[in-house]
C-alpha positions as CSV (number, residue, x, y, z in Angstrom):
1,X,-3.1,100.6,119.9
2,X,-1.9,99.9,116.4
3,X,-0.3,103.3,116.2
4,X,1.6,102.7,119.5
5,X,2.9,99.4,118.2
6,X,4.1,101.0,115.0
7,X,5.8,103.8,116.8
8,X,7.5,101.3,119.1
9,X,8.8,99.3,116.1
10,X,10.1,102.6,114.6
11,X,12.0,103.4,117.8
12,X,13.4,99.9,118.0
13,X,14.6,100.1,114.3
14,X,16.3,103.4,114.9
15,X,18.0,102.1,118.1
16,X,19.5,99.1,116.2
17,X,20.5,101.3,113.3
18,X,22.4,103.7,115.7
19,X,24.0,100.7,117.5
20,X,25.1,99.2,114.2
21,X,26.5,102.5,113.0
22,X,28.4,103.0,116.2
23,X,29.8,99.5,116.0
24,X,30.8,100.0,112.4
25,X,32.5,103.3,113.2
26,X,34.4,101.7,116.1
27,X,35.5,98.8,113.8
28,X,36.8,101.3,111.2
29,X,38.7,103.2,113.8
30,X,40.2,100.1,115.1
31,X,41.3,99.0,111.7
32,X,42.9,102.5,111.1
33,X,44.7,102.3,114.4
34,X,46.1,98.8,113.5
35,X,47.1,99.6,110.0
36,X,48.1,103.3,110.1
37,X,51.4,104.4,111.7
38,X,50.8,106.0,115.0
39,X,52.5,108.8,116.8
40,X,53.5,108.0,120.3
41,X,53.6,110.5,123.2
42,X,56.8,110.1,125.0
43,X,57.5,111.5,128.5
44,X,61.0,113.1,128.3
45,X,62.1,115.0,131.4
46,X,58.6,115.7,132.4
47,X,57.6,117.1,129.0
48,X,55.3,115.2,126.7
49,X,56.7,115.1,123.2
50,X,55.3,113.5,120.0
51,X,57.7,110.8,118.8
52,X,57.1,110.5,115.1
53,X,57.8,106.8,115.0
54,X,55.4,104.0,114.0
55,X,54.0,102.1,116.9
56,X,53.7,98.3,117.2
57,X,51.9,96.1,119.7
58,X,53.6,95.3,122.9
59,X,55.8,92.2,123.1
60,X,55.4,89.8,126.1
61,X,58.7,88.5,127.6
62,X,58.5,85.5,129.7
63,X,61.2,83.9,131.9
64,X,61.9,81.3,129.2
65,X,61.9,83.8,126.3
66,X,64.9,83.5,124.0
67,X,68.0,85.6,125.0
68,X,70.4,87.0,122.4
69,X,73.8,85.4,122.5
70,X,76.8,87.0,124.0
71,X,78.8,89.6,122.2
72,X,80.9,88.3,119.2
73,X,84.3,89.5,120.2
74,X,86.0,88.6,116.9
75,X,83.7,90.7,114.6
76,X,85.3,92.8,112.0
77,X,83.6,94.8,109.2
78,X,84.4,92.1,106.6
79,X,83.3,89.2,108.9
80,X,80.1,90.3,110.5
81,X,78.7,93.1,108.3
82,X,76.6,92.1,105.3
83,X,77.4,94.8,102.7
84,X,75.2,93.1,100.1
85,X,72.2,94.6,101.8
86,X,73.5,98.1,101.1
87,X,73.6,100.2,97.9
88,X,70.2,99.7,96.4
89,X,69.8,101.6,93.1
90,X,73.5,102.2,92.8
91,X,73.4,104.7,95.7
92,X,76.4,105.6,97.8
93,X,74.5,106.3,101.0
94,X,73.5,103.6,103.5
95,X,69.8,103.2,104.3
96,X,68.9,103.0,108.0
97,X,65.6,101.6,109.3
98,X,64.4,102.5,112.8
99,X,62.2,99.8,114.5
100,X,58.7,100.8,115.6
101,X,58.2,101.9,119.2
102,X,57.3,98.8,121.2
103,X,56.7,98.1,124.9
104,X,58.2,95.0,126.4
105,X,56.0,93.7,129.2
106,X,55.8,90.6,131.4
107,X,52.9,88.2,131.6
108,X,51.1,90.6,133.9
109,X,51.4,93.5,131.5
110,X,54.1,95.4,133.6
111,X,56.7,97.2,131.6
112,X,60.2,95.6,131.8
113,X,62.2,98.5,130.2
114,X,62.3,102.1,131.2
115,X,61.0,104.8,128.9
116,X,63.6,106.2,126.5
117,X,65.7,109.1,127.5
118,X,65.8,112.6,125.9
119,X,69.2,111.8,124.5
120,X,68.0,108.6,122.8
121,X,64.9,110.4,121.6
122,X,67.2,112.8,119.8
123,X,69.2,109.9,118.2
124,X,66.1,108.4,116.8
125,X,64.6,111.6,115.4
126,X,68.0,112.6,113.9
127,X,68.1,109.3,112.0
128,X,64.6,109.7,110.8
129,X,65.2,113.3,109.6
130,X,68.6,112.4,107.9
131,X,69.3,111.3,104.3
132,X,70.2,107.9,105.7
133,X,66.6,107.0,106.8
134,X,64.4,104.5,105.0
135,X,60.9,103.3,106.1
136,X,61.3,100.1,104.2
137,X,62.9,97.4,106.4
138,X,63.3,95.0,103.4
139,X,65.6,97.4,101.6
140,X,67.7,98.8,104.5
141,X,71.4,98.4,105.2
142,X,71.3,99.0,108.9
143,X,68.7,98.5,111.6
144,X,68.4,100.7,114.7
145,X,66.3,99.2,117.5
146,X,64.1,101.6,119.5
147,X,65.6,100.3,122.7
148,X,67.5,102.8,124.8
149,X,70.9,101.3,125.8
150,X,72.7,104.6,126.5
151,X,73.1,104.1,130.3
152,X,73.7,100.5,131.4
153,X,72.9,101.5,135.0
154,X,69.2,101.8,134.0
155,X,69.0,98.4,132.2
156,X,67.8,95.1,133.3
157,X,70.4,93.0,131.4
158,X,68.4,89.8,131.0
159,X,65.2,91.5,129.9
160,X,67.1,93.8,127.5
161,X,68.8,90.8,125.9
162,X,65.4,89.1,125.5
163,X,64.0,92.3,124.0
164,X,66.8,92.4,121.3
165,X,66.3,88.7,120.5
166,X,62.5,89.3,120.1
167,X,63.0,92.0,117.4
168,X,61.6,90.9,114.0
169,X,64.8,91.3,111.9
170,X,67.4,90.7,114.7
171,X,68.6,87.2,113.6
172,X,72.1,87.1,115.0
173,X,72.4,90.9,115.3
174,X,74.1,91.4,112.0
175,X,73.7,94.9,110.5
176,X,72.1,96.2,113.7
177,X,73.5,99.4,115.3
178,X,73.2,100.0,119.1
179,X,74.1,103.2,120.9
180,X,75.7,103.1,124.3
181,X,77.5,105.9,126.3
182,X,77.9,104.5,129.8
183,X,78.9,100.8,129.7
184,X,79.4,98.6,132.7
185,X,78.2,98.9,136.2
186,X,79.5,98.7,139.8
187,X,81.9,97.3,140.8
188,X,83.6,96.3,137.5
189,X,82.6,99.1,135.2
190,X,83.3,97.1,132.0
191,X,84.3,99.1,129.0
192,X,81.8,97.4,126.7
193,X,78.0,97.1,127.1
194,X,77.2,94.0,129.2
195,X,74.0,93.2,127.2
196,X,74.2,90.2,124.9
197,X,74.5,91.9,121.6
198,X,75.8,89.0,119.4
199,X,77.1,90.5,116.0
200,X,75.5,93.9,116.5
201,X,77.7,96.9,115.8
202,X,78.0,99.1,118.9
203,X,78.6,102.9,119.0
204,X,80.0,103.1,122.5
205,X,81.4,105.9,124.7
206,X,83.9,103.9,126.9
207,X,85.8,101.5,124.7
208,X,89.3,100.3,125.6
209,X,91.7,98.8,123.1
210,X,90.8,95.4,124.6
211,X,87.0,95.7,123.9
212,X,87.0,97.8,120.8
213,X,86.5,95.8,117.7
214,X,88.5,97.7,115.2
215,X,86.9,98.4,111.8
216,X,83.5,97.4,113.4
217,X,82.5,99.3,116.5
218,X,82.5,103.1,116.6
219,X,83.9,105.0,119.5
220,X,81.8,108.0,120.3
221,X,82.1,110.8,122.9
222,X,80.4,110.7,126.3
223,X,77.8,113.4,126.0
224,X,77.2,115.5,129.1
225,X,73.6,116.7,129.4
226,X,74.3,118.6,132.6
227,X,76.5,121.1,130.6
228,X,74.8,120.8,127.2
229,X,72.5,123.8,127.8
230,X,75.3,125.9,129.4
231,X,76.2,128.9,127.2
232,X,79.8,129.8,127.5
233,X,81.0,133.3,126.5
234,X,83.0,133.2,123.3
235,X,86.7,133.7,123.7
236,X,89.4,134.0,121.1
237,X,91.6,131.0,120.6
238,X,94.6,133.5,120.6
239,X,94.1,134.7,124.1
240,X,96.5,134.0,126.9
241,X,95.0,132.1,129.8
242,X,96.0,132.3,133.5
243,X,96.4,128.6,134.2
244,X,98.5,126.2,132.2
245,X,96.5,123.2,133.4
246,X,93.3,122.6,135.3
247,X,91.9,119.3,136.7
248,X,88.2,119.5,137.4
249,X,87.2,115.8,137.7
250,X,85.6,114.5,140.9
251,X,86.2,111.2,142.6
252,X,89.8,110.7,141.3
253,X,91.7,107.7,142.6
254,X,94.0,108.5,145.6
255,X,97.2,107.6,143.6
256,X,96.3,110.2,140.9
257,X,95.7,112.8,143.6
258,X,99.0,112.1,145.3
259,X,100.8,112.7,142.0
260,X,98.8,115.9,141.2
261,X,99.4,117.3,144.6
262,X,103.2,117.5,143.8
263,X,102.7,119.6,140.7
264,X,103.6,123.3,140.7
265,X,100.5,125.2,142.0
266,X,101.5,128.4,140.1
267,X,100.7,126.6,136.9
268,X,98.3,123.9,137.9
269,X,94.9,124.2,139.6
270,X,93.0,121.2,141.0
271,X,89.4,121.6,141.9
272,X,86.8,119.2,143.3
273,X,83.1,119.2,144.1
274,X,81.7,121.6,146.6
275,X,79.9,120.2,149.6
276,X,77.2,122.5,150.8
277,X,77.2,122.3,154.6
278,X,73.5,123.4,154.8
279,X,71.8,120.9,152.7
280,X,74.7,118.5,152.1
281,X,74.0,118.6,148.4
282,X,76.2,118.9,145.4
283,X,75.8,121.4,142.6
284,X,77.4,119.9,139.5
285,X,77.9,123.4,138.0
286,X,80.3,124.5,140.8
287,X,83.8,123.4,141.8
288,X,85.9,124.4,144.8
289,X,89.5,124.8,145.8
290,X,90.6,125.6,149.3
291,X,87.2,127.2,150.1
292,X,87.1,129.2,146.8
293,X,84.1,128.5,144.6
294,X,84.3,128.4,140.8
295,X,81.6,128.2,138.1
296,X,81.8,125.0,136.0
297,X,82.4,124.5,133.1
298,X,83.2,128.3,132.8
299,X,86.3,127.7,134.8
300,X,87.8,125.6,132.1
301,X,88.1,128.6,129.8
302,X,90.8,129.9,132.2
303,X,93.2,127.1,131.3
304,X,95.3,126.3,128.3
305,X,95.1,122.5,128.9
306,X,92.4,120.5,130.8
307,X,93.2,117.2,132.4
308,X,91.1,114.1,131.5
309,X,92.1,111.2,133.7
310,X,90.8,107.6,134.0
311,X,87.8,107.5,136.4
312,X,85.5,104.7,137.4
313,X,84.7,104.5,133.8
314,X,87.2,104.8,131.0
315,X,85.2,107.3,129.0
316,X,84.7,110.6,130.8
317,X,82.4,113.6,130.3
318,X,85.4,115.7,131.2
319,X,86.6,115.4,127.6
320,X,83.3,116.8,126.4
321,X,83.4,119.6,128.9
322,X,87.0,120.6,128.2
323,X,86.3,120.8,124.4
324,X,83.1,122.8,125.0
325,X,85.2,125.4,126.8
326,X,87.8,125.5,124.0
327,X,90.4,123.9,126.3
328,X,93.0,121.5,124.9
329,X,92.3,118.1,126.6
330,X,95.2,116.2,128.1
331,X,94.1,112.6,128.0
332,X,95.8,110.3,130.4
333,X,93.9,107.0,130.3
334,X,95.9,104.0,129.0
335,X,94.1,101.9,126.4
336,X,91.2,104.5,126.0
337,X,90.0,104.6,122.4
338,X,89.4,108.3,121.5
339,X,86.0,109.2,120.0
340,X,85.8,108.9,116.2
341,X,89.6,108.1,116.2
342,X,89.0,106.1,113.0
343,X,88.7,109.4,111.1
344,X,89.8,112.2,113.4
345,X,93.5,113.1,113.8
346,X,93.6,113.6,117.6
347,X,97.3,114.7,117.5
348,X,96.0,118.0,116.2
349,X,93.6,118.6,119.0
350,X,94.7,116.8,122.2
351,X,97.7,115.7,124.2
352,X,97.6,112.0,124.8
353,X,100.1,110.6,127.4
354,X,100.7,107.4,129.3
355,X,99.6,107.2,132.9
356,X,103.2,106.7,133.9
357,X,104.0,110.2,132.6
358,X,101.6,112.0,134.9
359,X,104.4,113.3,137.1
360,X,106.2,114.9,134.1
361,X,103.0,116.5,132.8
362,X,103.9,120.1,133.3
363,X,107.3,119.7,131.7
364,X,105.6,118.2,128.6
365,X,103.0,120.9,128.4
366,X,105.6,123.7,128.8
367,X,107.3,122.5,125.6
368,X,104.4,123.4,123.4
369,X,104.9,126.5,121.3
370,X,102.4,129.3,121.3
371,X,101.7,128.7,117.6
372,X,101.0,125.1,118.2
373,X,98.7,125.9,121.1
374,X,96.7,128.3,119.0
375,X,96.4,125.7,116.2
376,X,95.3,123.0,118.7
377,X,92.7,125.3,120.3
378,X,91.2,126.1,116.9
379,X,91.1,122.4,116.1
380,X,89.4,121.6,119.4
381,X,86.7,124.1,118.7
382,X,86.2,122.8,115.2
383,X,85.9,119.1,116.3
384,X,83.5,120.0,119.1
385,X,81.2,122.1,117.0
386,X,81.0,119.7,114.1
387,X,81.0,116.3,115.8
388,X,80.4,116.6,119.6
389,X,78.1,119.5,120.4
390,X,74.7,117.7,120.3
391,X,73.4,114.2,120.1
392,X,72.4,115.0,116.5
393,X,76.1,115.8,115.7
394,X,77.3,112.6,117.3
395,X,74.6,110.5,115.6
396,X,75.3,111.9,112.1
397,X,79.1,111.4,112.5
398,X,78.6,107.8,113.5
399,X,76.4,107.1,110.5
400,X,78.9,108.8,108.2
401,X,81.8,106.7,109.5
402,X,79.7,103.5,108.8
403,X,78.8,104.9,105.4
404,X,82.5,105.5,104.6
405,X,83.2,101.9,105.4
406,X,80.5,100.6,103.1
407,X,81.3,102.9,100.3
408,X,85.1,103.6,100.6
409,X,85.3,104.9,97.0
410,X,82.9,107.7,98.0
411,X,84.2,108.2,101.5
412,X,85.2,111.5,103.0
413,X,88.9,112.4,102.8
414,X,91.2,113.1,105.7
415,X,90.9,116.8,104.9
416,X,87.1,116.7,104.9
417,X,87.0,115.1,108.3
418,X,89.8,117.2,110.0
419,X,90.2,120.5,108.2
420,X,87.9,123.3,109.2
421,X,86.3,125.4,106.4
422,X,88.0,128.7,105.6
423,X,86.6,131.7,103.7
424,X,83.4,129.8,103.2
425,X,84.9,127.5,100.6
426,X,84.6,124.2,102.5
427,X,87.5,122.0,103.4
428,X,90.8,122.8,101.8
429,X,92.1,119.8,99.8
430,X,95.4,121.5,99.0
431,X,96.9,124.9,99.7
432,X,97.0,125.9,96.0
433,X,93.2,126.1,95.5
434,X,93.5,124.2,92.2
435,X,90.3,122.4,91.4
436,X,91.7,121.2,88.0
437,X,95.0,120.0,86.7
438,X,97.5,122.8,85.6
439,X,97.4,123.0,81.8
440,X,100.1,121.0,80.0
441,X,100.7,123.9,77.6
442,X,102.5,125.9,80.3
443,X,105.1,123.2,80.8
444,X,107.8,123.4,83.6
445,X,110.9,125.3,84.3
446,X,114.0,123.2,85.1
447,X,116.1,124.9,87.9
448,X,119.6,123.4,88.0
449,X,121.8,124.2,91.0
450,X,125.5,124.1,90.1
451,X,128.9,125.2,91.5
452,X,131.7,124.2,89.1
453,X,130.9,120.9,87.4
454,X,130.6,122.0,83.8
455,X,130.9,118.7,82.1
456,X,128.0,117.0,83.9
457,X,126.0,120.2,83.9
458,X,126.1,120.4,80.2
459,X,125.1,116.8,79.9
460,X,122.1,117.5,82.2
461,X,121.1,120.5,80.1
462,X,121.2,118.5,76.8
463,X,119.2,115.7,78.3
464,X,116.5,118.0,79.8
465,X,116.2,120.0,76.6
466,X,114.7,116.9,75.0
467,X,111.7,116.8,77.2
468,X,108.6,118.0,75.3
469,X,107.0,119.9,78.2
470,X,110.1,121.9,79.1
471,X,109.5,125.6,79.0
472,X,112.8,127.0,80.2
473,X,116.1,126.1,81.9
474,X,117.3,128.2,84.7
475,X,120.9,127.6,85.9
476,X,121.6,128.8,89.4
477,X,125.4,129.5,89.5
478,X,126.3,129.2,93.2
479,X,130.1,130.0,92.8
480,X,131.0,133.5,93.7
481,X,134.7,133.1,93.1
482,X,134.4,132.0,89.5
483,X,132.0,133.5,86.9
484,X,130.0,131.3,84.7
485,X,131.2,130.6,81.1
486,X,130.3,132.9,78.3
487,X,127.0,132.0,76.7
488,X,128.7,130.9,73.5
489,X,130.2,128.0,75.5
490,X,126.9,126.7,76.7
491,X,125.0,123.9,74.9
492,X,123.0,125.0,71.9
493,X,119.4,124.0,72.6
494,X,116.0,125.0,71.3
495,X,114.6,126.0,74.6
496,X,115.3,129.3,76.5
497,X,118.4,129.1,78.8
498,X,119.1,131.6,81.6
499,X,122.0,131.7,84.0
500,X,121.6,133.5,87.4
501,X,124.7,134.0,89.6
502,X,124.1,134.2,93.3
503,X,125.8,136.5,95.8
504,X,126.3,133.8,98.5
505,X,127.0,130.1,98.3
506,X,123.8,128.7,99.9
507,X,121.9,125.6,99.2
508,X,118.7,127.5,99.7
509,X,119.4,129.5,96.6
510,X,117.9,126.7,94.5
511,X,114.4,127.4,96.1
512,X,114.4,131.2,95.5
513,X,111.3,132.2,93.6
514,X,113.2,133.8,90.7
515,X,111.2,136.1,88.5
516,X,112.6,134.2,85.5
517,X,110.3,131.3,86.5
518,X,107.1,131.9,84.7
519,X,105.5,128.4,85.0
520,X,103.6,126.9,87.9
521,X,105.8,123.8,87.9
522,X,109.5,123.7,88.8
523,X,111.8,120.8,88.2
524,X,114.6,121.0,90.8
525,X,117.7,119.3,89.4
526,X,121.3,118.7,90.6
527,X,124.0,119.2,88.1
528,X,125.1,115.5,88.3
529,X,121.8,113.8,87.6
530,X,122.6,112.7,84.1
531,X,120.9,109.3,84.0
532,X,117.3,110.5,83.7
533,X,115.7,110.1,80.3
534,X,113.4,112.5,78.5
535,X,110.5,110.0,78.8
536,X,111.1,109.7,82.6
537,X,111.0,113.5,83.0
538,X,108.0,113.9,80.8
539,X,106.1,111.2,82.8
540,X,107.1,112.8,86.1
541,X,105.6,116.1,84.9
542,X,102.4,114.3,83.9
543,X,102.2,112.8,87.4
544,X,102.8,116.2,89.0
545,X,99.9,117.7,87.0
546,X,97.6,115.3,88.7
547,X,99.1,115.9,92.2
548,X,100.2,119.5,91.9
549,X,100.2,120.0,95.7
550,X,102.8,117.2,96.2
551,X,106.5,116.8,95.8
552,X,106.8,114.4,92.8
553,X,110.2,112.9,92.0
554,X,112.6,110.1,91.5
555,X,115.1,109.4,94.4
556,X,113.1,108.5,97.5
557,X,114.1,108.2,101.2
558,X,112.5,107.4,104.5
559,X,113.0,108.3,108.2
560,X,113.0,105.5,110.8
561,X,112.8,105.7,114.6
562,X,115.8,104.3,116.3
563,X,114.8,102.7,119.6
564,X,118.5,102.5,120.7
565,X,119.2,106.3,120.5
566,X,115.6,107.4,120.9
567,X,115.9,109.6,117.8
568,X,115.0,109.6,114.2
569,X,117.4,108.1,111.6
570,X,117.7,109.0,108.0
571,X,117.6,105.9,105.7
572,X,118.7,105.9,102.1
573,X,118.4,102.1,101.4
574,X,115.4,100.9,99.4
575,X,112.3,100.0,101.4
576,X,108.6,99.6,100.5
577,X,107.8,102.8,102.4
578,X,108.9,106.3,101.5
579,X,108.4,109.6,103.2
580,X,110.7,111.9,101.2
581,X,111.5,112.6,97.6
582,X,114.9,114.3,97.2
583,X,114.9,117.6,95.3
584,X,117.9,116.6,93.3
585,X,115.3,115.5,90.8
586,X,111.8,116.5,91.8
587,X,108.8,118.5,90.5
588,X,106.9,121.0,92.8
589,X,104.7,124.0,92.6
590,X,106.3,127.5,92.6
591,X,104.1,128.4,95.6
592,X,106.3,126.3,97.8
593,X,109.4,128.3,96.8
594,X,107.8,131.4,98.4
595,X,106.9,129.4,101.5
596,X,110.5,128.1,101.8
597,X,112.1,131.5,101.3
598,X,109.8,133.7,103.3
599,X,107.8,131.5,105.6
600,X,110.0,128.6,106.8
601,X,109.3,127.8,110.4
602,X,112.0,128.5,113.1
603,X,115.7,128.7,112.1
604,X,115.5,125.8,109.6
605,X,116.6,127.9,106.7
606,X,119.6,129.3,108.6
607,X,120.5,125.8,109.7
608,X,120.5,124.5,106.1
609,X,122.7,127.4,104.9
610,X,125.1,127.0,107.8
611,X,125.5,123.2,107.5
612,X,125.4,123.2,103.6
613,X,123.1,120.2,103.8
614,X,119.4,119.0,104.1
615,X,117.7,121.6,102.0
616,X,115.8,118.8,100.4
617,X,114.7,117.4,103.7
618,X,113.6,120.9,104.8
619,X,111.4,121.1,101.6
620,X,109.9,117.7,102.4
621,X,109.0,118.8,105.9
622,X,107.5,122.0,104.6
623,X,105.2,120.4,102.0
624,X,104.1,117.6,104.3
625,X,103.3,120.0,107.1
626,X,101.3,122.3,104.9
627,X,99.4,119.7,103.0
628,X,99.3,116.8,105.3
629,X,100.2,114.5,102.4
630,X,103.1,112.3,101.4
631,X,105.3,112.8,98.4
632,X,105.0,110.7,95.3
633,X,107.7,108.6,93.8
634,X,107.7,107.9,90.0
635,X,109.4,105.4,87.7
636,X,110.4,101.8,88.8
637,X,113.9,102.5,90.2
638,X,114.6,100.6,93.4
639,X,117.7,102.7,94.2
640,X,118.6,106.0,92.5
641,X,122.2,105.7,91.1
642,X,124.7,108.0,89.4
643,X,127.1,105.5,87.8
644,X,128.8,108.1,85.7
645,X,129.6,110.4,88.6
646,X,132.8,109.8,90.5
647,X,132.3,109.3,94.3
648,X,134.8,112.0,95.2
649,X,132.7,114.6,93.5
650,X,129.5,113.8,95.3
651,X,128.4,115.4,98.5
652,X,126.8,112.2,99.7
653,X,130.2,110.4,99.5
654,X,131.2,112.1,102.7
655,X,131.2,109.4,105.5
656,X,129.5,111.9,107.9
657,X,126.7,112.6,105.4
658,X,124.2,110.1,106.8
659,X,124.9,111.3,110.4
660,X,124.3,114.9,109.4
661,X,121.1,114.0,107.6
662,X,119.8,112.3,110.7
663,X,120.7,115.3,112.8
664,X,118.7,117.5,110.3
665,X,115.6,115.3,110.7
666,X,115.8,115.5,114.5
667,X,116.4,119.3,114.4
668,X,113.5,119.9,112.1
669,X,111.2,117.7,114.2
670,X,112.1,119.8,117.2
671,X,111.2,123.0,115.4
672,X,107.9,121.6,114.1
673,X,107.2,120.1,117.5
674,X,106.0,117.0,115.6
675,X,107.0,114.7,112.8
676,X,105.1,116.1,109.8
677,X,106.5,113.6,107.2
678,X,103.9,111.1,106.0
679,X,104.9,107.6,105.2
680,X,103.3,106.0,102.1
681,X,103.6,102.8,100.1
682,X,102.9,104.2,96.6
683,X,104.7,104.6,93.3
684,X,103.4,106.0,90.0
685,X,104.3,103.9,86.9
686,X,103.4,104.5,83.3
687,X,100.9,102.2,81.7
688,X,102.3,99.2,80.0
689,X,105.9,100.0,80.8
690,X,106.7,96.4,81.8
691,X,104.4,94.7,79.3
692,X,105.7,93.2,76.0
693,X,103.8,95.5,73.7
694,X,105.2,97.1,70.5
695,X,106.8,100.5,71.2
696,X,104.3,102.3,69.1
697,X,101.6,101.4,71.6
698,X,103.5,102.8,74.5
699,X,103.7,106.5,75.3
700,X,106.8,106.3,77.4
701,X,109.3,103.7,76.1
702,X,112.5,104.9,77.5
703,X,111.7,104.3,81.2
704,X,113.2,101.9,83.6
705,X,116.8,101.4,82.4
706,X,119.8,102.8,84.2
């Protein structure tokens, strides 16, 4: 009996030991699950994927739960974004924190928000795998809630607003980034997300100029998942395409269809959705026209231009589809804010017209030159592949734009955003491939164009010869009826002097790449510019060394649009803005002499030689078109004068001069099919030139006086 009792006690002890061990193990597991970040299985399109996001307990939303306030319409970057939360450890990259995955349930435990979409899943994983991500919410610049707002049709607006307000660091929404592609819902289809977002920054796909908060929101493309997996055969951007224009959107307004029906059917093809009479379904990847069926979006590769019209929503997937097919989009949707328009130059990749111009559409498109079409196609492909192709590309472009706002001194340049890499060397900053400044030891060559003004010519030579960086003077004698003087009659200077006599009297002779020019830098001078001092010319050369792909000079001009005549007007009066530097006194790289002589677009060079005018305007057009940059004005002169020159000797004294100059600008704009001149408010001045310091402390003393 005693043995049985002892055995029973032993069994009882083992039972309690096992029970205690089991409870202890369960407690440890529970603690690990609470403390350790969890991976959440997410159902995306029927496929279970592991979402590598920390999980958090569910949040219960009741009817009386706080709701975030309505959208702050007056937000700008400087008013609603707290930059003081950015830039820890002197970094130039914003830090982005992604909220843990949370379920929002009612009092009965039922989910109030739908599971996240595949597209939003890609946004979150892209951020977490990017250099912008941080896991520390106390040291982040930007918060991204794990709440899918991409498609407003799938949102419960009140509950979604409550969910945002319940986020731990929401506050008033400042420094929060929300992604949305399909704003609005029937019947209004608003162009901004209808959820109460307070001061949150919205990356949206359907903004109009009325709802887009400039410098704050980011306009993004409307991604089309139905064509994202479609692989289109590669086609050269140089190929000829059978259709000038194709319209493939479905459900267009009757007014648009009435206008489109009057367009020439030999150049324009309009297709619509195909209705299958057997199952009455609709295959998104097909389009029909008069019983003929086409594969979509493959059809768009048969058109030079693809029409993107306003639909029920302002932002359309038709833009994404057209660019995917390498088709130049023609966007006709008044007030639509183009995707990433803050940094992308859409004039290079799309045709944007007013809705009132829809009837004249084909006439406008026929005016595009073959060269411009090829360049635009190339730009379309570049923009799509870099910023549009996947949700990852869209997300990273959005974060980079915000990063450029926060750290403008380290932001990407226009060229880095818009120029496609060539020869594996990255974006081209200037066409000269000069990573460093040209050496000062080479100096510059002064090229002086003259006809028969010896007195002022000799004064110019004597003045230029005093410039320390002058390497050589080359006089271009443009008079075929009278030979230049004997060399003994020329000024005696300590720099080489060479005279070249031309065979024809042409203004373009000043830009010939003469073999006598051995320096990279050329100073183009007129023979009557006698007022420039040696200090001014030396300083101008120093400025050019820092901006060797620009036209750097003294007299500046600007072109203005005349609403009365509907044309450009040449303006010589002083303004804060400039777009041209005249080559009567300007520095430029010898490379551009070759471009001017051998690669000038259209008949511009012949026009200049025929009219004996505007060679300086032609050079400004050429440089701005090639580099995409404005010229640089130096020295503090408000208006360039030549007081020693008599008016009767000057070409600009002719009363028809200004009219001819305006005609030149309009002619050149017609050739370029654009206005390449860049307007800028900038002038380079030497340090201390206006300050009352002793002359020995100033490097350039003789600057500023006429």
